[in-house]
C-alpha positions as CSV (number, residue, x, y, z in Angstrom):
1,M,19.8,-9.5,22.6
2,V,23.4,-8.7,23.6
3,K,22.8,-5.0,23.3
4,R,19.8,-5.1,25.6
5,C,21.9,-7.1,28.1
6,D,24.4,-4.2,28.4
7,N,22.1,-2.6,30.9
8,L,22.9,-5.4,33.3
9,C,26.4,-3.8,33.9
10,L,28.2,-7.1,33.7
11,V,31.9,-7.3,33.1
12,M,32.9,-8.0,29.5
13,K,35.4,-10.7,30.4
14,K,35.3,-13.6,32.8
15,K,37.9,-16.2,33.7
16,R,37.3,-19.9,34.0
17,N,40.2,-22.4,34.4
18,G,42.7,-19.6,33.7
19,K,41.2,-18.7,30.3
20,E,39.3,-15.6,29.4
21,I,35.8,-16.1,28.1
22,D,33.7,-13.5,26.3
23,G,31.3,-12.0,28.8
24,N,28.7,-11.5,26.0
25,R,27.9,-15.2,26.2
26,Y,27.0,-14.8,29.8
27,K,24.9,-11.7,29.0
28,V,22.9,-13.6,26.5
29,C,22.3,-16.5,28.9
30,I,21.1,-14.1,31.6
31,F,18.8,-12.2,29.1
32,V,17.3,-15.4,27.9
33,G,16.7,-16.5,31.5
34,M,15.0,-13.2,32.3
35,E,12.8,-13.4,29.2
36,A,11.8,-17.0,30.1
37,K,10.9,-15.9,33.6
38,K,8.8,-13.0,32.3
39,G,7.0,-15.4,29.9
40,H,6.4,-17.7,32.8
41,E,4.8,-14.9,34.8
42,I,2.6,-13.8,31.9
43,M,1.3,-17.3,31.6
44,L,0.5,-17.5,35.3
45,V,-1.3,-14.2,35.3
46,G,-3.2,-15.2,32.2
47,I,-4.4,-18.5,33.7
48,A,-5.3,-16.8,37.0
49,S,-7.3,-14.2,35.2
50,A,-9.1,-16.8,33.2
51,L,-9.9,-18.7,36.4
52,H,-11.2,-15.4,37.9
53,F,-13.6,-15.1,34.9
54,L,-14.7,-18.7,35.3
55,V,-15.3,-18.5,39.1
56,D,-17.4,-15.4,39.0
57,C,-19.4,-16.7,36.0
58,L,-20.0,-20.0,37.7
59,C,-21.2,-18.5,40.9
60,V,-23.7,-16.2,39.2
61,C,-24.8,-18.9,36.8
62,G,-25.4,-21.4,39.6
63,L,-27.3,-18.9,41.8
64,Y,-29.6,-17.8,38.9
65,L,-30.3,-21.4,37.9
66,M,-31.3,-22.3,41.4
67,L,-33.3,-19.2,42.2
68,Y,-35.3,-18.4,39.1
69,P,-38.4,-20.4,40.1
70,F,-38.6,-18.7,43.5
71,Q,-40.2,-15.5,44.7
72,L,-38.4,-12.3,45.5
73,P,-38.1,-12.7,49.3
74,E,-36.3,-16.0,48.9
75,V,-34.1,-14.6,46.2
76,V,-33.1,-11.6,48.2
77,S,-32.3,-13.7,51.3
78,V,-30.1,-16.2,49.4
79,V,-28.3,-13.4,47.5
80,V,-27.5,-11.6,50.7
81,T,-26.2,-14.8,52.2
82,Y,-24.0,-15.3,49.2
83,N,-22.6,-11.8,49.2
84,V,-21.9,-11.9,52.9
85,T,-20.1,-15.2,52.6
86,A,-18.2,-14.3,49.4
87,F,-17.0,-10.8,50.4
88,L,-17.1,-10.3,54.2
89,T,-15.1,-13.6,54.8
90,Q,-12.3,-12.5,52.6
91,P,-10.2,-10.9,55.3
92,I,-10.3,-14.2,57.2
93,T,-9.6,-16.4,54.2
94,G,-6.9,-13.8,53.3
95,I,-5.1,-14.4,56.6
96,V,-5.3,-18.2,55.9
97,A,-3.8,-17.6,52.4
98,D,-0.9,-15.6,53.8
99,R,-0.1,-18.4,56.3
100,A,-0.5,-21.3,53.9
101,R,2.7,-23.2,53.2
102,R,1.0,-24.9,50.3
103,P,-1.1,-22.2,48.7
104,H,-2.4,-24.4,45.9
105,L,-4.3,-26.4,48.5
106,L,-6.5,-23.3,48.9
107,Q,-7.0,-23.3,45.1
108,F,-8.3,-26.8,45.2
109,G,-10.2,-26.1,48.4
110,A,-12.0,-23.4,46.5
111,L,-12.6,-25.7,43.6
112,S,-14.0,-28.4,45.9
113,L,-16.4,-25.9,47.6
114,L,-17.6,-24.6,44.2
115,S,-18.1,-28.2,42.9
116,C,-20.1,-29.1,46.0
117,G,-22.2,-26.0,45.5
118,V,-22.9,-26.8,41.9
119,V,-23.9,-30.4,42.7
120,M,-26.1,-29.3,45.5
121,S,-27.7,-26.6,43.4
122,M,-28.7,-29.3,40.9
123,G,-30.0,-31.5,43.7
124,T,-32.1,-28.9,45.3
125,L,-33.8,-28.0,42.0
126,L,-34.3,-31.6,40.7
127,S,-35.2,-33.3,44.0
128,S,-38.4,-31.5,44.9
129,Q,-38.8,-28.6,42.5
130,L,-40.5,-25.7,44.4
131,H,-40.6,-27.7,47.6
132,T,-36.9,-27.1,48.2
133,S,-36.2,-26.0,51.7
134,A,-34.8,-22.6,52.5
135,W,-31.9,-24.4,54.4
136,S,-30.7,-26.1,51.2
137,L,-30.8,-22.8,49.2
138,H,-28.7,-21.0,51.8
139,A,-26.3,-24.0,52.0
140,V,-25.6,-23.7,48.3
141,A,-25.1,-19.9,48.7
142,V,-22.6,-20.5,51.5
143,L,-20.7,-23.1,49.5
144,L,-20.5,-20.9,46.5
145,G,-19.6,-17.9,48.6
146,L,-16.8,-19.6,50.5
147,G,-15.4,-21.1,47.3
148,N,-15.5,-17.6,45.7
149,S,-13.8,-16.1,48.8
150,L,-11.0,-18.6,48.9
151,F,-10.3,-18.3,45.2
152,H,-10.1,-14.5,45.2
153,V,-7.6,-14.2,48.0
154,W,-5.6,-17.1,46.6
155,G,-5.6,-15.5,43.1
156,G,-4.9,-12.0,44.3
157,R,-2.0,-13.1,46.5
158,Q,-0.5,-15.4,43.8
159,V,-0.5,-12.7,41.2
160,A,1.0,-10.1,43.6
161,V,3.7,-12.4,44.8
162,R,4.6,-14.0,41.4
163,T,4.9,-10.6,39.7
164,R,6.3,-8.7,42.6
165,N,3.2,-6.5,42.9
166,D,3.2,-5.5,39.2
167,I,0.3,-3.1,38.9
168,R,-0.4,-4.1,35.3
169,S,-0.8,-7.7,36.3
170,L,-3.0,-6.8,39.2
171,G,-5.3,-4.8,36.7
172,V,-5.5,-7.8,34.4
173,F,-6.4,-10.2,37.2
174,V,-9.1,-8.1,38.8
175,S,-10.6,-7.1,35.4
176,T,-12.0,-10.4,34.2
177,G,-14.5,-10.9,37.0
178,A,-16.8,-8.1,35.7
179,V,-17.3,-9.9,32.3
180,G,-17.7,-13.2,34.2
181,L,-20.6,-11.8,36.2
182,A,-22.2,-10.4,33.0
183,V,-21.9,-13.7,31.1
184,G,-23.2,-15.7,34.0
185,Y,-26.2,-13.4,34.3
186,L,-27.0,-13.4,30.6
187,F,-26.4,-16.9,29.5
188,Y,-27.0,-19.0,32.6
189,S,-27.9,-22.7,31.8
190,W,-27.1,-26.1,33.1
191,Q,-24.9,-26.8,30.1
192,L,-22.9,-23.6,30.7
193,L,-22.6,-24.5,34.4
194,C,-21.1,-27.9,33.6
195,V,-18.7,-26.4,31.0
196,L,-17.6,-23.8,33.5
197,L,-16.9,-26.3,36.2
198,L,-14.9,-28.5,33.7
199,M,-12.8,-25.6,32.4
200,L,-12.2,-24.5,36.0
201,S,-10.9,-27.9,36.9
202,L,-8.6,-28.2,33.9
203,L,-7.2,-24.7,34.2
204,S,-6.6,-25.2,38.0
205,I,-4.5,-28.3,37.2
206,A,-2.7,-26.4,34.5
207,Y,-1.8,-23.6,36.9
208,V,-0.5,-25.9,39.5
209,R,1.7,-27.8,37.0
210,L,3.1,-24.6,35.7
211,D,3.7,-23.0,39.1
212,G,4.3,-26.0,41.4
213,K,8.1,-26.0,41.1
214,T,8.6,-22.5,42.4
215,E,5.9,-22.0,44.9
216,R,7.6,-23.1,48.1
217,V,10.9,-21.2,47.6
218,E,9.4,-17.8,46.9
219,L,6.6,-17.9,49.5
220,R,8.9,-19.0,52.3
221,E,10.9,-15.9,51.8
222,M,8.0,-13.5,52.3
223,M,8.0,-11.5,55.5
224,G,4.7,-10.1,56.6
225,T,4.2,-6.5,57.7
226,P,3.7,-6.1,61.5
227,L,0.0,-5.6,62.1
228,L,0.3,-3.6,65.3
229,Q,1.6,-0.5,63.7
230,P,-1.1,2.4,63.8
231,L,0.1,3.9,60.5
232,V,-0.5,0.6,58.7
233,W,-4.1,0.4,59.8
234,L,-4.6,4.1,59.2
235,A,-3.4,3.7,55.6
236,M,-5.7,0.6,55.2
237,I,-8.7,2.5,56.6
238,V,-8.1,5.3,54.1
239,L,-7.8,2.8,51.2
240,M,-11.0,0.9,52.3
241,A,-12.8,4.2,52.5
242,V,-11.8,5.0,48.9
243,V,-13.0,1.6,47.8
244,M,-16.4,2.1,49.5
245,M,-16.8,5.5,47.8
246,R,-15.7,4.0,44.5
247,S,-18.3,1.2,44.8
248,Q,-21.1,3.7,45.5
249,T,-20.0,6.0,42.6
250,S,-19.7,3.2,40.2
251,E,-23.2,2.0,41.2
252,R,-24.5,5.5,40.5
253,F,-23.0,5.5,37.0
254,S,-24.3,1.9,36.3
255,S,-27.8,2.5,37.6
256,G,-28.3,5.3,35.0
257,L,-27.7,2.9,32.0
258,V,-30.6,1.6,30.0
259,N,-31.8,-1.8,31.1
260,G,-31.2,-4.6,28.7
261,D,-29.0,-7.7,28.1
262,A,-26.8,-5.9,25.6
263,M,-26.1,-3.1,28.1
264,V,-25.2,-5.5,30.8
265,L,-22.5,-7.0,28.6
266,V,-21.3,-3.6,27.4
267,A,-21.0,-2.4,31.0
268,G,-19.1,-5.5,32.0
269,L,-16.7,-5.0,29.1
270,V,-16.2,-1.3,29.8
271,A,-15.5,-2.1,33.5
272,M,-13.0,-4.8,32.5
273,S,-11.3,-2.4,30.1
274,G,-11.0,0.3,32.8
275,K,-9.4,-2.0,35.3
276,M,-6.9,-3.2,32.7
277,A,-6.2,0.3,31.5
278,G,-5.7,1.6,35.0
279,G,-2.8,-0.7,35.6
280,W,-1.0,0.2,32.4
281,I,-1.7,4.0,32.8
282,S,-0.3,3.8,36.4
283,R,2.8,2.0,35.2
284,W,3.3,4.6,32.5
285,M,2.5,7.8,34.4
286,G,3.1,6.8,38.0
287,V,0.5,6.2,40.6
288,V,0.1,9.8,41.9
289,K,-0.4,11.2,38.4
290,A,-2.7,8.4,37.4
291,L,-4.8,9.0,40.5
292,A,-5.0,12.7,39.8
293,L,-6.1,12.1,36.2
294,I,-8.7,9.5,37.3
295,L,-10.1,11.9,39.9
296,V,-10.5,14.7,37.4
297,G,-12.1,12.3,34.9
298,V,-14.6,11.0,37.5
299,L,-15.6,14.5,38.5
300,V,-16.1,15.5,34.9
301,C,-18.3,12.4,34.2
302,W,-20.2,13.0,37.5
303,F,-21.2,16.6,36.7
304,F,-22.2,15.7,33.1
305,R,-23.7,12.3,33.8
306,G,-27.1,13.5,32.6
307,Y,-25.9,14.0,29.1
308,G,-26.3,10.5,27.8
309,I,-25.2,6.9,28.0
310,A,-21.8,7.6,26.6
311,V,-20.9,9.8,29.6
312,L,-22.1,7.1,32.0
313,L,-20.1,4.4,30.3
314,L,-17.0,6.7,30.4
315,G,-17.6,7.2,34.1
316,V,-17.7,3.4,34.6
317,F,-14.5,3.1,32.7
318,V,-12.7,5.9,34.5
319,I,-13.8,4.9,38.0
320,N,-12.7,1.3,37.4
321,C,-9.2,2.5,36.4
322,S,-8.6,3.1,40.1
323,M,-9.1,-0.5,41.2
324,P,-5.5,-1.8,40.4
325,I,-4.1,1.3,42.1
326,T,-5.9,0.7,45.4
327,L,-4.9,-3.0,45.4
328,Y,-1.3,-2.1,44.6
329,L,-1.1,0.4,47.4
330,A,-2.8,-2.1,49.8
331,N,-0.1,-4.6,48.9
332,V,2.6,-2.0,49.6
333,V,1.1,-1.2,53.0
334,L,0.7,-4.9,53.9
335,K,3.7,-6.3,52.3
336,G,3.9,-10.0,52.7
337,R,0.2,-10.1,53.7
338,E,-1.3,-9.7,50.2
339,G,-4.1,-12.1,50.9
340,L,-5.3,-9.9,53.9
341,A,-4.9,-6.8,51.8
342,F,-7.1,-8.2,49.0
343,G,-9.7,-9.4,51.5
344,L,-10.0,-6.1,53.3
345,L,-10.6,-4.2,50.0
346,A,-13.1,-6.8,48.9
347,A,-15.0,-6.5,52.2
348,A,-15.0,-2.7,51.9
349,L,-16.5,-3.0,48.4
350,V,-19.6,-4.8,49.5
351,I,-19.9,-2.7,52.7
352,G,-20.0,0.4,50.4
353,L,-22.8,-1.1,48.4
354,A,-24.7,-2.1,51.5
355,V,-24.4,1.4,53.0
356,K,-25.7,3.0,49.8
357,N,-28.7,0.7,49.7
């Protein structure tokens, strides 16, 4: 431990009360403190990533449970309402997250909205079966969508601030949502929905207890990037355009896969692995080299996409490697406004899918 602390370039001797004290003792203390802080950050990122899985799984599970008795027109209308509320509101909720002095209130606000959505979804189905009004269906979609929106900008900002925009942590956080969507789609049931809500509540409390002592000091010191600079918005427009193209390309790869429950889960796991790997590859190679490698990989998979499922899955993996990179760069451009950065990219993602369709 002392050897690793030599990199801190501390003096070897210090004086206290006129007596010399071995500086190695101080090095050990600083090293242990750094290791403890790193472990604290890892725990926060792990809990936030688990919450991301639970939130996406809960939203999909709740929507499918509520909509499965209905016909296609009602289903499409409610799903569109949910997507608009969950994604297009994230720039707004992101601004709220950036200005919040007590960010964990947003977390519990998201939990409250999701809980109300779950309870109302149960009520709409149990009260009158197929005679449920369209208004109540859309109300549930709005509640779940707003809860999802608040959580994502809160979580994205918390991870970025707590880890000082560590690209590996960003990749871990964004990755778990893909598997959550797959699990919610494949295994939706009322029992699963209740378990998800309970676990979401318990982990939210655990996160606040772990993070509550440090939240005010660090977030008060953050200075937001001025929004009236043309270069800032030009950079964000470029990043949003990249996200839109990525969502369309990823959809093309995914649409070529064989239909089936197993493939849905496999695709979710591959997407999650790609997002995680993208963060670690970027940290190892550098962002520019990683982007070049990803671009080459996507082009190769695109031209050979007709050669089987393996190539399509590889394409899903490679294209998702770019997700932590775009989020990292957005946080750099909008330093101190990580909630807005996350929200703008999320809105661009759903806009890209809407344009394709």
